N, C-alpha and C positions, 0 to 999 in steps of 0.2 A: 149249625150245628152237626157235628161228624158224626155219624151214626158207629156203632160198635164196630162192624165191618173196615169202616176205613179207618178206625184210629187202630185199630191192629196192624192193617196193611201198613198204615205208616210209619206203625212203630217198629213193625220187622223189617221196613225199609230203611229207617235208621239206626236199626239195630245191626245189619248189616254194612251198612256205609259207614261207622264205627270201628267194626271188627276190621273191614276191609281197609283202614286207614290205620289203624293200629299195628295190624301185623305188618303191610309196609313200611312201614316207621322202623319198627322196632328192628324185624329178621329180614326184609325185602322180599316177602315173599307176596303173591297173590294168590286168594282163594277164588277157585272157580269149581262148579260141578258142573259135567258134564250136563247138555239139554236134554237126553232123556230120562237121566237120571231124577232132573227138578221136575218135570213133566211125570214124570211115576209120581212123586212124591208129593204133587200136587195131586193127582189124581186119587191116590191113597186119600191124602187128608180130606178130599170133597165128598168120596163113598159115606153113607147113611154107617150107623154103629153095627150093624149087626150084617152087612154086607166087607165089612173090611178082616181081610185075612192074617192081618194081627193088629194088636192098638197100636194106635197114633194119636200122642195124646196131644199135638198141637193142630189148633183151629186152622182153617181154611185160609183165612186172610193174613193169619201173620206168618204160616208159611209160604202163601203168595207174596206176601213182601219179602219176606229173605231169602225167593229163589227168583223174583221176577228179573233182575240184572242178567243171571245164568242165562234165561228163557227167552229175552229180548236178544241180546246178543251174541255174538260169537268170537270165540279166543283161537287164532290159530297161533302156532310158533310156539 
């Protein structure tokens, strides 16, 4: 059985995969977020509520699933 964290991370990764596929199929564009921004969003999602400088309603696991390809791979060109 998956934990809630794992299930949300997999859902975020699946959502990113489908979004990337649809954008490439319809408009031939590739969605990419700079690694620094992706890392900053993951850190912002991981902060406790009383330390967040602005409200970030997406849980850490979903954010990690959505941004993991940008954190792992570097795109050039």
